[in-house]
C-alpha positions as CSV (number, residue, x, y, z in Angstrom):
1,M,0.0,0.0,-0.2
2,D,1.2,3.5,-0.9
3,G,0.6,6.4,1.3
4,F,0.5,4.9,4.8
5,D,1.4,6.3,8.1
6,H,5.1,5.0,8.6
7,E,5.2,6.3,12.2
8,G,1.6,4.9,13.0
9,V,2.7,1.3,11.7
10,R,5.8,1.5,13.8
11,G,4.1,2.4,16.9
12,A,1.1,0.1,16.5
13,F,3.6,-3.0,15.8
14,N,6.3,-1.7,18.2
15,I,8.7,-1.7,15.5
16,P,12.1,-0.3,16.5
17,D,13.5,2.8,15.0
18,N,16.5,1.1,13.3
19,Y,13.9,-0.7,11.0
20,F,12.3,0.7,8.0
21,V,8.8,-0.5,6.9
22,P,8.9,-0.3,3.0
23,M,5.2,-1.3,2.2
24,L,2.2,-2.9,3.9
25,L,0.4,-6.0,2.2
26,A,-3.4,-6.4,2.7
27,V,-4.2,-10.2,3.3
28,G,-7.6,-11.7,3.4
29,H,-10.5,-12.4,1.4
30,F,-13.4,-10.2,-0.2
31,N,-16.8,-10.4,1.6
32,E,-19.5,-10.6,-0.9
33,K,-22.0,-8.6,0.9
34,Y,-19.9,-5.2,0.6
35,K,-19.4,-3.4,-2.6
36,P,-15.9,-2.0,-3.0
37,M,-15.4,1.6,-3.7
38,P,-14.1,2.2,-7.1
39,P,-10.3,3.3,-7.3
40,K,-10.1,7.4,-7.8
41,W,-6.7,7.3,-9.1
42,R,-6.5,4.4,-11.1
43,K,-6.6,4.6,-14.9
44,P,-8.4,2.2,-17.1
45,Y,-6.2,-0.5,-19.0
46,E,-6.8,1.0,-22.4
47,D,-5.4,4.4,-21.3
48,I,-2.2,2.8,-20.2
49,V,-1.5,-0.1,-22.5
50,L,-0.7,0.7,-26.3
51,V,-0.9,-2.6,-28.4
52,T,1.0,-2.4,-31.8
53,Y,1.3,-5.3,-34.0
């Protein structure tokens, strides 16, 4: 995950100052009764990938 609170994570998990947290990884499964919010910053595939033959 990008844009997380490094100091907040360090405090929540009692991580010493001499360690750096490079990223967070969400682990779990999707609960079908909830509808996920659409990503606000993510561009569609067609805007990023150019296929040439």
